[in-house]
C-alpha positions, -999 to +999 in steps of 0.1 A: +236-442-061+215-411-051+179-408-059+167-385-088+145-357-078+111-356-093+090-324-098+066-318-070+088-335-044+113-321-020+150-325-025+169-332-058+165-312-090+127-312-087+131-289-056+156-268-074+133-263-103+104-255-080+125-229-062+134-213-095+098-211-105+087-198-070+114-170-073+097-157-104+063-153-088+060-117-072+045-111-038+011-094-036+001-065-013-037-064-015-059-034-009-096-025-008-109+010-011-145+017-002-160+044-025-175+077-013-210+090-020-195+113-046-168+097-067-150+130-073-140+129-037-107+113-031-107+078-014-075+060-004-060+030+014-025+028+030-004-002+025+024-010+051+055-023+035+070-035+068+105-027+055+135-032+078+168-014+075+186-026+044+154-036+025+134-022-002+104-032-024+110-038-061+075-031-074+064-044-108+029-029-111-007-028-099-040-044-110-074-032-098-111-033-105-145-022-091-166-047-073-197-049-052-188-052-015-215-077-004-217-101-020-183-096-036-190-097-073-175-076-102-197-048-114-211-050-148-185-039-173-209-015-191-219+005-161-201+036-174-226+040-202-246+064-180-218+089-179-199+104-208-168+126-208-152+120-175-118+107-163-111+082-136-077+081-120-059+057-096-025+067-082+000+049-061+020+072-039+055+065-023+042+078+011+011+085+029+014+124+031-011+134+003-048+130+004-053+144-031-040+133-065-004+143-071+010+161-102+020+136-128+057+146-125+057+145-087+087+123-073+063+108-048+041+094-076+050+058-084+021+049-107-009+065-123-037+049-143-061+073-159-092+064-180-106+092-201-140+078-203-161+084-235-191+061-239-195+043-272-227+029-287-233-001-310-259-003-337-286-011-312-279+019-291-265+001-261-235+014-243-204-006-250-174-008-225-141-003-243-120-010-212-107-044-201-110-052-164-092-058-142-069-030-151-032-036-150-004-010-152+032-008-142+069-007-147+096-017-124+104+007-097+119+007-061+106+022-029+121+025+006+088+039+020+073+024+052+038+031+038+024+035+004-009+052-005-033+040-032-057+069-041-086+072-065-110+099-077-130+109-108-132+142-126-171+142-123-194+123-102-202+087-116-234+076-099-228+039-105-198+038-083-208+066-059-219+044-030-203+026-001-217-006-016-189-004-042-151-009-036-119-010-056-101-042-050-065-046-062-030-056-055+005-043-059+030-069-072+064-067-057+096-085-044+113-076-012+150-071-020+182-063+000+192-027-003+222-022+020+226+014+032+257+033+023+248+064+043+222+090+052+216+122+034+192+151+041+167+134+018+169+100+037+187+067+033+211+061+004+211+025-008+238+005-025+217-012-053 
């Protein structure tokens, strides 16, 4: 008579259940972008995908937030109260060719998260943050790119984040999948998905 597997142990149905759960947890590609002295200047970080032939990333989305660099702590969530009427945009590009924000309909644009910031005030006159941090955005998409670029800028300068003491910390959530090539075109590899 064989032993019954128990959750948390190797072998048996416990291992099979653990493997099923583990398969549902996406991998993370972490990034940190140090801010410029003027937040309307683009800042970016490149992410190596380390893809081999016949592989692709199935990307689910991205989450990000502002934090102080040292010590690493989240910035106060109401720090935008000093600025009204500006937009903040984070983009994820399918390559590392562009150092500026891409057009919203550009094929190389995987994701865009834009906050059109308008300060609100409560009855005491204090600024109120209407945005939840960390930000999460996404939809399932695939990339064959060897490098991805995460890029940020604001429409106007936001003094609270315009310092090298502030960084954007975030992560892309993805799975590495098999994508066998069925040929080459002028535009690159064609995969059999």
